[in-house]
C-alpha positions as YAML, in Angstrom:
chain: A
units: angstrom
residues:
- id: 1
  name: MET
  ca: [142.49, 130.97, 87.48]
- id: 2
  name: LYS
  ca: [142.66, 128.50, 90.32]
- id: 3
  name: LYS
  ca: [141.37, 130.77, 92.17]
- id: 4
  name: LEU
  ca: [138.52, 131.45, 90.44]
- id: 5
  name: SER
  ca: [137.81, 127.50, 90.40]
- id: 6
  name: ASN
  ca: [137.87, 127.30, 93.84]
- id: 7
  name: ILE
  ca: [135.34, 130.43, 94.55]
- id: 8
  name: ILE
  ca: [133.11, 128.47, 92.14]
- id: 9
  name: LEU
  ca: [133.34, 125.44, 93.47]
- id: 10
  name: VAL
  ca: [133.08, 126.76, 97.07]
- id: 11
  name: THR
  ca: [130.09, 128.84, 96.13]
- id: 12
  name: ALA
  ca: [128.46, 125.60, 94.35]
- id: 13
  name: PHE
  ca: [128.87, 123.68, 97.38]
- id: 14
  name: LEU
  ca: [127.55, 126.59, 100.01]
- id: 15
  name: LEU
  ca: [124.15, 127.29, 97.25]
- id: 16
  name: ILE
  ca: [123.91, 123.49, 97.33]
- id: 17
  name: THR
  ca: [124.10, 123.16, 101.16]
- id: 18
  name: TYR
  ca: [122.34, 126.37, 102.11]
- id: 19
  name: GLY
  ca: [119.09, 125.41, 99.18]
- id: 20
  name: LEU
  ca: [118.46, 122.15, 100.18]
- id: 21
  name: LEU
  ca: [118.09, 123.73, 104.48]
- id: 22
  name: PHE
  ca: [116.17, 126.58, 103.10]
- id: 23
  name: LEU
  ca: [114.35, 123.50, 101.49]
- id: 24
  name: PHE
  ca: [114.13, 121.72, 104.27]
- id: 25
  name: LEU
  ca: [112.86, 124.49, 106.54]
- id: 26
  name: THR
  ca: [110.27, 125.54, 104.54]
- id: 27
  name: GLN
  ca: [108.61, 123.05, 102.45]
- id: 28
  name: ASN
  ca: [105.35, 121.29, 103.30]
- id: 29
  name: ARG
  ca: [105.96, 117.95, 105.42]
- id: 30
  name: SER
  ca: [103.66, 115.11, 104.65]
- id: 31
  name: GLN
  ca: [102.58, 112.90, 107.52]
- id: 32
  name: THR
  ca: [102.48, 109.58, 105.11]
- id: 33
  name: SER
  ca: [103.99, 108.38, 102.73]
- id: 34
  name: TYR
  ca: [101.69, 106.72, 99.49]
- id: 35
  name: PHE
  ca: [104.54, 104.70, 98.24]
- id: 36
  name: GLU
  ca: [105.90, 102.89, 101.72]
- id: 37
  name: ASN
  ca: [102.54, 102.73, 102.93]
- id: 38
  name: ARG
  ca: [103.75, 104.18, 106.37]
- id: 39
  name: SER
  ca: [103.92, 107.16, 108.36]
- id: 40
  name: LEU
  ca: [106.80, 109.18, 108.62]
- id: 41
  name: ALA
  ca: [108.73, 110.62, 111.19]
- id: 42
  name: ALA
  ca: [107.37, 113.15, 113.67]
- id: 43
  name: PHE
  ca: [110.10, 115.67, 115.26]
- id: 44
  name: PRO
  ca: [111.32, 114.23, 118.54]
- id: 45
  name: GLN
  ca: [110.26, 115.55, 121.88]
- id: 46
  name: ILE
  ca: [112.81, 117.46, 123.64]
- id: 47
  name: THR
  ca: [113.34, 116.18, 127.08]
- id: 48
  name: ALA
  ca: [116.03, 115.26, 129.27]
- id: 49
  name: GLU
  ca: [115.01, 111.94, 129.27]
- id: 50
  name: THR
  ca: [115.51, 112.06, 124.81]
- id: 51
  name: ILE
  ca: [118.67, 113.68, 124.94]
- id: 52
  name: THR
  ca: [120.41, 111.49, 127.71]
- id: 53
  name: THR
  ca: [119.34, 108.00, 126.41]
- id: 54
  name: GLY
  ca: [119.74, 108.87, 122.48]
- id: 55
  name: LYS
  ca: [116.84, 108.88, 121.57]
- id: 56
  name: PHE
  ca: [116.47, 112.58, 120.32]
- id: 57
  name: MET
  ca: [119.15, 112.45, 118.00]
- id: 58
  name: ALA
  ca: [118.08, 109.05, 116.48]
- id: 59
  name: GLY
  ca: [114.77, 110.68, 116.08]
- id: 60
  name: ILE
  ca: [116.33, 113.85, 114.68]
- id: 61
  name: SER
  ca: [118.07, 111.13, 111.88]
- id: 62
  name: ALA
  ca: [114.96, 109.55, 110.71]
- id: 63
  name: TYR
  ca: [113.18, 112.87, 110.80]
- id: 64
  name: VAL
  ca: [115.51, 114.83, 108.36]
- id: 65
  name: THR
  ca: [115.95, 111.03, 106.70]
- id: 66
  name: ASP
  ca: [112.22, 110.90, 105.79]
- id: 67
  name: HIS
  ca: [111.47, 114.42, 105.37]
- id: 68
  name: PHE
  ca: [115.06, 115.17, 103.20]
- id: 69
  name: PRO
  ca: [114.34, 117.95, 100.17]
- id: 70
  name: PHE
  ca: [112.87, 115.46, 96.86]
- id: 71
  name: ARG
  ca: [113.29, 112.17, 98.79]
- id: 72
  name: ASP
  ca: [110.92, 110.78, 97.03]
- id: 73
  name: PHE
  ca: [112.51, 111.58, 93.59]
- id: 74
  name: TRP
  ca: [116.01, 110.34, 95.19]
- id: 75
  name: ILE
  ca: [114.76, 106.98, 95.86]
- id: 76
  name: LYS
  ca: [113.26, 106.40, 92.84]
- id: 77
  name: THR
  ca: [116.21, 107.58, 90.75]
- id: 78
  name: TYR
  ca: [118.10, 105.11, 92.89]
- id: 79
  name: LEU
  ca: [115.73, 102.00, 92.44]
- id: 80
  name: GLN
  ca: [115.63, 103.14, 88.66]
- id: 81
  name: LEU
  ca: [119.53, 103.07, 88.63]
- id: 82
  name: GLN
  ca: [119.27, 99.35, 90.28]
- id: 83
  name: MET
  ca: [116.96, 98.29, 87.72]
- id: 84
  name: PHE
  ca: [119.25, 99.38, 84.91]
- id: 85
  name: MET
  ca: [122.36, 98.05, 86.12]
- id: 86
  name: GLY
  ca: [120.53, 94.26, 86.33]
- id: 87
  name: GLN
  ca: [120.68, 93.94, 89.96]
- id: 88
  name: THR
  ca: [119.39, 90.21, 91.01]
- id: 89
  name: PHE
  ca: [117.22, 92.09, 93.53]
- id: 90
  name: VAL
  ca: [115.78, 95.86, 94.24]
- id: 91
  name: TYR
  ca: [114.35, 97.04, 97.04]
- id: 92
  name: ASP
  ca: [114.44, 93.44, 98.20]
- id: 93
  name: TYR
  ca: [112.39, 92.35, 95.18]
- id: 94
  name: PHE
  ca: [113.40, 89.87, 91.90]
- id: 95
  name: ILE
  ca: [111.47, 91.42, 88.71]
- id: 96
  name: THR
  ca: [111.39, 89.41, 85.76]
- id: 97
  name: ASP
  ca: [111.79, 90.70, 81.82]
- id: 98
  name: ASP
  ca: [107.81, 90.51, 82.03]
- id: 99
  name: GLY
  ca: [107.09, 93.23, 84.61]
- id: 100
  name: TRP
  ca: [105.86, 90.25, 87.28]
- id: 101
  name: VAL
  ca: [107.75, 91.27, 91.08]
- id: 102
  name: PHE
  ca: [108.09, 89.13, 93.86]
- id: 103
  name: PRO
  ca: [109.49, 89.34, 97.31]
- id: 104
  name: GLN
  ca: [112.15, 87.46, 98.37]
- id: 105
  name: PRO
  ca: [111.64, 83.64, 99.59]
- id: 106
  name: ILE
  ca: [111.15, 83.01, 103.00]
- id: 107
  name: THR
  ca: [114.36, 80.79, 103.46]
- id: 108
  name: TYR
  ca: [114.01, 79.34, 106.51]
- id: 109
  name: PHE
  ca: [111.78, 77.15, 109.18]
- id: 110
  name: PRO
  ca: [109.95, 79.18, 111.95]
- id: 111
  name: GLN
  ca: [108.81, 76.05, 113.49]
- id: 112
  name: GLU
  ca: [108.71, 77.90, 117.05]
- id: 113
  name: SER
  ca: [106.13, 79.91, 115.63]
- id: 114
  name: MET
  ca: [104.11, 77.50, 113.96]
- id: 115
  name: ASP
  ca: [103.96, 75.59, 116.42]
- id: 116
  name: ALA
  ca: [102.38, 78.29, 118.66]
- id: 117
  name: SER
  ca: [100.47, 78.83, 115.45]
- id: 118
  name: ILE
  ca: [99.32, 75.29, 115.63]
- id: 119
  name: SER
  ca: [98.62, 75.09, 119.23]
- id: 120
  name: SER
  ca: [96.41, 77.91, 119.10]
- id: 121
  name: MET
  ca: [94.32, 75.93, 116.47]
- id: 122
  name: GLY
  ca: [94.06, 72.82, 119.02]
- id: 123
  name: LYS
  ca: [92.55, 75.44, 121.47]
- id: 124
  name: LEU
  ca: [90.00, 77.04, 119.38]
- id: 125
  name: GLN
  ca: [89.51, 73.50, 118.31]
- id: 126
  name: GLN
  ca: [88.67, 72.26, 121.65]
- id: 127
  name: TYR
  ca: [86.37, 75.21, 122.29]
- id: 128
  name: ALA
  ca: [84.07, 74.86, 118.88]
- id: 129
  name: ALA
  ca: [83.54, 71.54, 120.06]
- id: 130
  name: GLU
  ca: [82.30, 72.12, 123.15]
- id: 131
  name: ASN
  ca: [80.09, 74.89, 121.91]
- id: 132
  name: GLY
  ca: [78.62, 72.77, 119.10]
- id: 133
  name: ILE
  ca: [80.46, 75.02, 116.69]
- id: 134
  name: GLU
  ca: [81.75, 73.65, 113.41]
- id: 135
  name: LEU
  ca: [85.30, 75.19, 112.52]
- id: 136
  name: TYR
  ca: [87.06, 75.34, 109.07]
- id: 137
  name: PHE
  ca: [90.51, 76.15, 108.30]
- id: 138
  name: ILE
  ca: [90.77, 77.61, 104.76]
- id: 139
  name: ALA
  ca: [94.28, 77.78, 103.34]
- id: 140
  name: LEU
  ca: [93.91, 80.36, 100.11]
- id: 141
  name: PRO
  ca: [96.70, 80.31, 97.64]
- id: 142
  name: ALA
  ca: [98.98, 82.34, 98.59]
- id: 143
  name: ARG
  ca: [101.11, 83.68, 95.41]
- id: 144
  name: ASN
  ca: [104.52, 82.20, 96.08]
- id: 145
  name: ASN
  ca: [103.21, 78.67, 97.12]
- id: 146
  name: VAL
  ca: [101.10, 78.12, 93.98]
- id: 147
  name: LEU
  ca: [103.45, 79.87, 90.91]
- id: 148
  name: THR
  ca: [106.75, 78.28, 89.41]
- id: 149
  name: ILE
  ca: [108.87, 81.44, 89.96]
- id: 150
  name: ASP
  ca: [112.02, 81.82, 88.06]
- id: 151
  name: TYR
  ca: [114.08, 82.83, 91.01]
- id: 152
  name: PRO
  ca: [118.31, 82.31, 91.49]
- id: 153
  name: GLU
  ca: [119.23, 78.71, 91.65]
- id: 154
  name: TYR
  ca: [120.59, 79.64, 95.16]
- id: 155
  name: LEU
  ca: [117.62, 80.94, 96.03]
- id: 156
  name: GLN
  ca: [115.46, 78.34, 94.73]
- id: 157
  name: ASN
  ca: [117.25, 75.73, 96.60]
- id: 158
  name: TRP
  ca: [117.13, 77.77, 99.95]
- id: 159
  name: ALA
  ca: [112.78, 78.27, 99.77]
- id: 160
  name: ARG
  ca: [111.19, 76.66, 102.53]
- id: 161
  name: GLU
  ca: [107.70, 78.27, 101.70]
- id: 162
  name: LYS
  ca: [106.12, 75.61, 100.82]
- id: 163
  name: MET
  ca: [107.60, 73.62, 103.43]
- id: 164
  name: ASN
  ca: [106.42, 75.64, 106.10]
- id: 165
  name: LYS
  ca: [102.53, 75.44, 104.86]
- id: 166
  name: GLU
  ca: [102.98, 71.70, 104.59]
- id: 167
  name: TYR
  ca: [103.90, 71.79, 108.07]
- id: 168
  name: LEU
  ca: [101.23, 73.93, 109.65]
- id: 169
  name: LEU
  ca: [98.42, 72.60, 107.89]
- id: 170
  name: ALA
  ca: [99.59, 68.84, 108.81]
- id: 171
  name: GLY
  ca: [99.99, 70.18, 112.26]
- id: 172
  name: ILE
  ca: [96.47, 71.46, 111.90]
- id: 173
  name: ALA
  ca: [95.00, 68.31, 110.75]
- id: 174
  name: GLU
  ca: [96.23, 66.68, 113.97]
- id: 175
  name: LYS
  ca: [94.27, 68.80, 116.34]
- id: 176
  name: GLY
  ca: [91.07, 67.35, 114.59]
- id: 177
  name: VAL
  ca: [90.62, 70.73, 112.36]
- id: 178
  name: SER
  ca: [88.70, 70.72, 109.07]
- id: 179
  name: ILE
  ca: [90.74, 71.85, 106.29]
- id: 180
  name: ILE
  ca: [90.29, 73.12, 103.04]
- id: 181
  name: ASP
  ca: [93.41, 73.82, 100.97]
- id: 182
  name: LEU
  ca: [92.87, 75.44, 98.13]
- id: 183
  name: GLY
  ca: [95.82, 75.59, 96.89]
- id: 184
  name: ALA
  ca: [96.68, 71.98, 96.79]
- id: 185
  name: ILE
  ca: [92.97, 71.83, 94.74]
- id: 186
  name: TRP
  ca: [94.44, 74.53, 92.59]
- id: 187
  name: LEU
  ca: [97.65, 72.53, 91.61]
- id: 188
  name: ALA
  ca: [95.45, 68.96, 91.25]
- id: 189
  name: GLU
  ca: [93.56, 70.94, 88.97]
- id: 190
  name: ASN
  ca: [95.46, 72.95, 86.81]
- id: 191
  name: LYS
  ca: [98.75, 73.12, 84.88]
- id: 192
  name: PRO
  ca: [101.36, 75.77, 86.71]
- id: 193
  name: GLN
  ca: [101.88, 77.91, 83.88]
- id: 194
  name: ASP
  ca: [97.95, 78.02, 83.90]
- id: 195
  name: LEU
  ca: [98.14, 79.78, 87.62]
- id: 196
  name: PHE
  ca: [99.31, 82.82, 86.84]
- id: 197
  name: LYS
  ca: [96.33, 84.63, 85.12]
- id: 198
  name: TYR
  ca: [94.63, 84.33, 88.87]
- id: 199
  name: TYR
  ca: [97.62, 86.78, 90.46]
- id: 200
  name: TRP
  ca: [98.21, 90.49, 90.10]
- id: 201
  name: ARG
  ca: [101.94, 91.12, 88.65]
- id: 202
  name: THR
  ca: [103.08, 93.43, 91.32]
- id: 203
  name: ASP
  ca: [100.99, 92.64, 94.21]
- id: 204
  name: HIS
  ca: [101.22, 89.94, 97.09]
- id: 205
  name: HIS
  ca: [96.74, 88.75, 96.52]
- id: 206
  name: TRP
  ca: [95.38, 86.85, 94.28]
- id: 207
  name: ASN
  ca: [93.54, 89.03, 92.11]
- id: 208
  name: MET
  ca: [89.56, 89.14, 91.07]
- id: 209
  name: ASP
  ca: [89.68, 85.58, 88.92]
- id: 210
  name: GLY
  ca: [91.55, 84.34, 91.46]
- id: 211
  name: ALA
  ca: [89.42, 84.83, 94.22]
- id: 212
  name: PHE
  ca: [86.07, 84.42, 92.11]
- id: 213
  name: TYR
  ca: [87.33, 80.53, 91.55]
- id: 214
  name: GLY
  ca: [88.49, 79.93, 94.73]
- id: 215
  name: TYR
  ca: [85.45, 80.80, 95.88]
- id: 216
  name: GLN
  ca: [83.92, 78.20, 93.28]
- id: 217
  name: ILE
  ca: [86.12, 75.61, 94.79]
- id: 218
  name: LEU
  ca: [85.45, 76.60, 98.53]
- id: 219
  name: ARG
  ca: [81.26, 76.38, 97.83]
- id: 220
  name: ARG
  ca: [81.97, 73.29, 96.00]
- id: 221
  name: GLU
  ca: [84.16, 71.47, 98.73]
- id: 222
  name: LEU
  ca: [81.79, 72.48, 101.79]
- id: 223
  name: ALA
  ca: [78.54, 71.07, 99.94]
- id: 224
  name: THR
  ca: [80.20, 67.59, 99.02]
- id: 225
  name: LYS
  ca: [82.42, 66.95, 101.73]
- id: 226
  name: TYR
  ca: [80.84, 68.92, 104.44]
- id: 227
  name: ASN
  ca: [77.12, 69.01, 103.28]
- id: 228
  name: VAL
  ca: [77.40, 73.14, 104.53]
- id: 229
  name: GLY
  ca: [75.53, 75.18, 101.79]
- id: 230
  name: THR
  ca: [74.83, 74.05, 97.86]
- id: 231
  name: PRO
  ca: [77.46, 74.74, 94.98]
- id: 232
  name: LEU
  ca: [78.26, 77.87, 93.00]
- id: 233
  name: ASN
  ca: [76.23, 78.34, 90.04]
- id: 234
  name: VAL
  ca: [78.99, 80.20, 87.79]
- id: 235
  name: ASN
  ca: [75.76, 81.75, 85.84]
- id: 236
  name: ASP
  ca: [74.65, 83.36, 88.26]
- id: 237
  name: TYR
  ca: [77.47, 85.88, 88.10]
- id: 238
  name: ARG
  ca: [78.37, 88.90, 85.88]
- id: 239
  name: ARG
  ca: [82.00, 89.71, 85.14]
- id: 240
  name: PHE
  ca: [82.90, 93.78, 84.77]
- id: 241
  name: GLN
  ca: [85.41, 96.19, 84.49]
- id: 242
  name: ALA
  ca: [86.13, 99.21, 86.56]
- id: 243
  name: PRO
  ca: [87.49, 100.68, 83.30]
- id: 244
  name: GLN
  ca: [89.37, 104.25, 84.12]
- id: 245
  name: THR
  ca: [91.15, 102.77, 87.22]
- id: 246
  name: GLU
  ca: [94.13, 102.23, 87.42]
- id: 247
  name: PHE
  ca: [95.86, 99.40, 89.77]
- id: 248
  name: ILE
  ca: [99.11, 99.97, 91.68]
- id: 249
  name: GLY
  ca: [99.73, 97.12, 93.30]
- id: 250
  name: SER
  ca: [101.54, 96.35, 97.30]
- id: 251
  name: PHE
  ca: [105.00, 96.03, 95.09]
- id: 252
  name: ASN
  ca: [105.03, 98.27, 92.54]
- id: 253
  name: LYS
  ca: [103.91, 100.88, 95.76]
- id: 254
  name: GLN
  ca: [107.28, 99.97, 97.26]
- id: 255
  name: LEU
  ca: [108.94, 100.26, 93.93]
- id: 256
  name: TYR
  ca: [107.27, 103.84, 93.65]
- id: 257
  name: GLY
  ca: [105.17, 102.58, 90.48]
- id: 258
  name: LEU
  ca: [108.52, 102.02, 88.39]
- id: 259
  name: ILE
  ca: [106.59, 98.87, 87.16]
- id: 260
  name: ASP
  ca: [104.47, 99.09, 83.73]
- id: 261
  name: ASP
  ca: [101.61, 96.74, 84.77]
- id: 262
  name: PRO
  ca: [98.81, 95.98, 82.52]
- id: 263
  name: ASP
  ca: [96.53, 94.10, 85.27]
- id: 264
  name: SER
  ca: [92.88, 95.57, 85.23]
- id: 265
  name: ILE
  ca: [90.75, 95.97, 88.28]
- id: 266
  name: TYR
  ca: [87.60, 93.41, 87.82]
- id: 267
  name: TYR
  ca: [84.48, 92.45, 90.00]
- id: 268
  name: TYR
  ca: [82.02, 89.68, 90.28]
- id: 269
  name: GLN
  ca: [78.59, 90.48, 91.31]
- id: 270
  name: ASN
  ca: [75.55, 87.76, 91.93]
- id: 271
  name: THR
  ca: [72.79, 88.81, 89.29]
- id: 272
  name: THR
  ca: [70.10, 86.72, 91.28]
- id: 273
  name: PRO
  ca: [69.67, 87.69, 94.51]
- id: 274
  name: PRO
  ca: [69.97, 91.79, 94.45]
- id: 275
  name: GLU
  ca: [72.62, 92.94, 96.64]
- id: 276
  name: GLY
  ca: [69.74, 95.11, 98.31]
- id: 277
  name: ASN
  ca: [69.63, 92.19, 100.25]
- id: 278
  name: PHE
  ca: [72.88, 93.08, 102.30]
- id: 279
  name: SER
  ca: [72.74, 95.47, 105.31]
- id: 280
  name: TYR
  ca: [76.38, 96.12, 106.22]
- id: 281
  name: TYR
  ca: [77.75, 97.07, 110.09]
- id: 282
  name: LEU
  ca: [80.57, 98.82, 111.58]
- id: 283
  name: GLY
  ca: [80.96, 96.35, 114.27]
- id: 284
  name: ASP
  ca: [77.99, 93.83, 115.22]
- id: 285
  name: GLU
  ca: [74.24, 94.38, 114.21]
- id: 286
  name: LYS
  ca: [73.09, 95.79, 117.48]
- id: 287
  name: THR
  ca: [75.12, 97.88, 118.50]
- id: 288
  name: GLY
  ca: [77.72, 98.90, 115.16]
- id: 289
  name: ASN
  ca: [77.53, 101.40, 112.82]
- id: 290
  name: PRO
  ca: [75.29, 100.84, 109.55]
- id: 291
  name: VAL
  ca: [77.09, 101.36, 106.52]
- id: 292
  name: ASP
  ca: [76.15, 101.46, 102.89]
- id: 293
  name: GLY
  ca: [77.91, 98.67, 101.12]
- id: 294
  name: ALA
  ca: [80.40, 101.10, 98.84]
- id: 295
  name: GLU
  ca: [81.55, 102.47, 102.06]
- id: 296
  name: ILE
  ca: [83.27, 99.21, 102.57]
- id: 297
  name: TYR
  ca: [83.31, 97.53, 99.76]
- id: 298
  name: ALA
  ca: [84.62, 98.83, 95.85]
- id: 299
  name: GLN
  ca: [85.15, 101.94, 97.14]
- id: 300
  name: GLY
  ca: [87.71, 103.18, 94.25]
- id: 301
  name: LEU
  ca: [85.59, 101.95, 91.17]
- id: 302
  name: ALA
  ca: [85.53, 105.57, 90.26]
- id: 303
  name: GLU
  ca: [88.98, 106.70, 91.16]
- id: 304
  name: ALA
  ca: [91.73, 107.47, 88.64]
- id: 305
  name: LYS
  ca: [94.12, 104.84, 90.46]
- id: 306
  name: ALA
  ca: [93.34, 102.70, 93.31]
- id: 307
  name: ASP
  ca: [95.45, 99.70, 95.48]
- id: 308
  name: TYR
  ca: [93.71, 96.56, 96.69]
- id: 309
  name: GLY
  ca: [92.56, 98.00, 99.50]
- id: 310
  name: LEU
  ca: [90.49, 100.62, 97.53]
- id: 311
  name: ALA
  ca: [89.70, 98.50, 94.88]
- id: 312
  name: TYR
  ca: [88.09, 96.46, 96.90]
- id: 313
  name: ALA
  ca: [88.35, 96.51, 100.43]
- id: 314
  name: ALA
  ca: [90.37, 97.58, 103.75]
- id: 315
  name: ASP
  ca: [91.63, 95.67, 106.73]
- id: 316
  name: LEU
  ca: [89.04, 96.94, 109.53]
- id: 317
  name: ARG
  ca: [88.17, 95.48, 113.20]
- id: 318
  name: GLU
  ca: [84.59, 93.83, 112.16]
- id: 319
  name: ILE
  ca: [82.60, 93.57, 109.50]
- id: 320
  name: THR
  ca: [79.28, 92.35, 109.79]
- id: 321
  name: VAL
  ca: [76.42, 91.54, 106.80]
- id: 322
  name: LEU
  ca: [73.45, 90.26, 107.14]
- id: 323
  name: ASN
  ca: [71.63, 88.81, 104.09]
- id: 324
  name: ALA
  ca: [67.99, 88.98, 103.93]
- id: 325
  name: ALA
  ca: [67.81, 85.95, 101.02]
- id: 326
  name: LYS
  ca: [68.68, 83.88, 104.38]
- id: 327
  name: GLU
  ca: [67.01, 85.38, 107.10]
- id: 328
  name: ALA
  ca: [64.68, 82.05, 107.23]
- id: 329
  name: GLU
  ca: [67.88, 79.77, 108.17]
- id: 330
  name: GLN
  ca: [69.27, 82.03, 110.67]
- id: 331
  name: THR
  ca: [72.86, 80.95, 109.84]
- id: 332
  name: LYS
  ca: [75.85, 82.68, 111.41]
- id: 333
  name: THR
  ca: [78.84, 82.63, 110.66]
- id: 334
  name: LEU
  ca: [82.48, 83.77, 111.75]
- id: 335
  name: ILE
  ca: [85.02, 84.46, 109.54]
- id: 336
  name: ILE
  ca: [88.44, 85.30, 110.84]
- id: 337
  name: LYS
  ca: [90.40, 86.81, 107.96]
- id: 338
  name: ASP
  ca: [93.54, 88.07, 106.65]
- id: 339
  name: SER
  ca: [93.31, 90.70, 103.75]
- id: 340
  name: TYR
  ca: [93.32, 87.78, 101.20]
- id: 341
  name: VAL
  ca: [89.44, 87.65, 101.99]
- id: 342
  name: ASN
  ca: [88.84, 91.40, 101.20]
- id: 343
  name: ILE
  ca: [88.61, 90.91, 97.72]
- id: 344
  name: LEU
  ca: [85.42, 88.70, 98.64]
- id: 345
  name: LEU
  ca: [83.26, 89.98, 101.28]
- id: 346
  name: PRO
  ca: [80.00, 90.33, 99.27]
- id: 347
  name: LEU
  ca: [80.44, 86.73, 97.88]
- id: 348
  name: LEU
  ca: [81.23, 85.35, 101.35]
- id: 349
  name: ALA
  ca: [78.30, 86.73, 102.84]
- id: 350
  name: GLU
  ca: [75.52, 84.91, 100.12]
- id: 351
  name: MET
  ca: [76.49, 81.67, 102.14]
- id: 352
  name: SER
  ca: [74.73, 83.04, 105.87]
- id: 353
  name: TYR
  ca: [71.98, 84.99, 107.24]
- id: 354
  name: LEU
  ca: [74.23, 86.69, 109.21]
- id: 355
  name: THR
  ca: [78.50, 86.70, 108.33]
- id: 356
  name: THR
  ca: [81.02, 88.66, 110.72]
- id: 357
  name: PHE
  ca: [84.52, 89.53, 109.46]
- id: 358
  name: TYR
  ca: [87.28, 89.40, 112.83]
- id: 359
  name: ASP
  ca: [90.31, 90.43, 112.02]
- id: 360
  name: VAL
  ca: [93.12, 89.22, 114.70]
- id: 361
  name: ARG
  ca: [95.89, 92.72, 114.08]
- id: 362
  name: HIS
  ca: [93.10, 95.01, 114.76]
- id: 363
  name: ASN
  ca: [91.28, 93.40, 118.42]
- id: 364
  name: SER
  ca: [94.83, 93.37, 120.38]
- id: 365
  name: ASP
  ca: [92.56, 95.03, 122.93]
- id: 366
  name: ARG
  ca: [89.71, 92.22, 122.08]
- id: 367
  name: PRO
  ca: [91.13, 89.01, 121.62]
- id: 368
  name: LEU
  ca: [89.16, 85.80, 119.82]
- id: 369
  name: LYS
  ca: [88.14, 84.30, 123.19]
- id: 370
  name: GLU
  ca: [86.71, 87.44, 124.78]
- id: 371
  name: PHE
  ca: [84.72, 88.18, 121.06]
- id: 372
  name: LEU
  ca: [83.64, 84.60, 121.32]
- id: 373
  name: ALA
  ca: [82.11, 84.95, 124.47]
- id: 374
  name: GLU
  ca: [79.57, 87.62, 123.52]
- id: 375
  name: ARG
  ca: [78.71, 85.97, 120.61]
- id: 376
  name: HIS
  ca: [77.45, 82.86, 119.11]
- id: 377
  name: TYR
  ca: [77.82, 81.35, 115.39]
- id: 378
  name: ASP
  ca: [77.16, 78.19, 113.58]
- id: 379
  name: ARG
  ca: [80.28, 78.09, 111.82]
- id: 380
  name: ILE
  ca: [83.95, 79.56, 112.16]
- id: 381
  name: PHE
  ca: [86.14, 80.01, 108.87]
- id: 382
  name: ILE
  ca: [89.78, 80.80, 109.32]
- id: 383
  name: MET
  ca: [90.54, 82.56, 106.22]
- id: 384
  name: TYR
  ca: [94.49, 82.61, 106.11]
- id: 385
  name: ASN
  ca: [96.93, 83.26, 102.59]
- id: 386
  name: ASP
  ca: [99.04, 79.13, 103.63]
- id: 387
  name: GLY
  ca: [101.59, 81.70, 103.69]
- id: 388
  name: ASN
  ca: [100.25, 83.13, 106.64]
- id: 389
  name: ILE
  ca: [102.21, 80.77, 109.42]
- id: 390
  name: PHE
  ca: [103.46, 82.98, 111.88]
- id: 391
  name: SER
  ca: [101.93, 82.96, 115.75]
- id: 392
  name: ALA
  ca: [100.93, 86.32, 115.85]
- id: 393
  name: MET
  ca: [97.51, 85.39, 113.51]
- id: 394
  name: TYR
  ca: [96.68, 83.46, 115.76]
- id: 395
  name: ASP
  ca: [96.88, 84.29, 118.75]
- id: 396
  name: PHE
  ca: [93.34, 83.73, 119.84]
- id: 397
  name: GLY
  ca: [93.37, 83.95, 123.48]
- id: 398
  name: PHE
  ca: [93.11, 80.70, 124.75]
...
């Protein structure tokens, strides 16, 4: 009997081991992970250098980990187990009882990086002043800086995000930059509990209602404080839903779609000047590639499932929009952006004849200083969410 049981155990072990090996060798391999939003490891090169330095074995380890049979199933099962056991953080995310997902807050004070960011803004302000350009820093309200989050008490005591924001904005103001702090205005005009409706439950961006509300305040502040443009007439816009498209947030993707998210995808459209007034270009309006607006914005309108980038717009190197309704004014605005701006592309393009959207992250070979040497703008908007404090996003080449 004991001999039979040993044979069964050994046979089962060999079947599982060689079965997984067979699947590993014969399965179709994906090059990217949809849920993790990254490229999966490629098979490492076999050279004398990679073998002697240990890079080959490290590459093999990463390759096997990324392409292990049923990898997504095992990870999803592990996450479900953590959620079932009531872990405070699952994959470094805090999940509330009503399905809101928050990342671990920043608990340190990166003064050196923020000082570099402030210094870069000072140099840009000097350049703008010397060249007759209006410069505005428009701080968009990051989720963790305006929502009251029921983190465990030990984290609430150590969270530094709001302190970091205040330090950065104070430093930028000392450089003489005009600042519009949308988050501070939101908190002054609303009860904290009322601000949840402006954000996705499972994504780090604001939703369309939040972005449109922020756009209203931006237009109001620019018109009343700086005599730029006119306040927004809300009645000129219609709100409509993408009824067949399920939204999957960035945090929920990291959690393999385990959170039941009831949020819907909405859009706001200006009904007075038709959107046909806009001409879109990937690049500038002279040498760039002219494209249909639907190739840049709201590509996921008819999709069954869409994340923030597909529902609104992806992070691109440079986008130029010409607005025929403003041709007589010939105003030109450069918007240096992060992904919070993507949801607002067609709305922000209403404000000028020419609007250029420039993303520092995709212009490492063409710093802002070089970019500005070839162009002329009347205004520059730095539009970052106010949790975006680190110096890499402020590396303008000055």
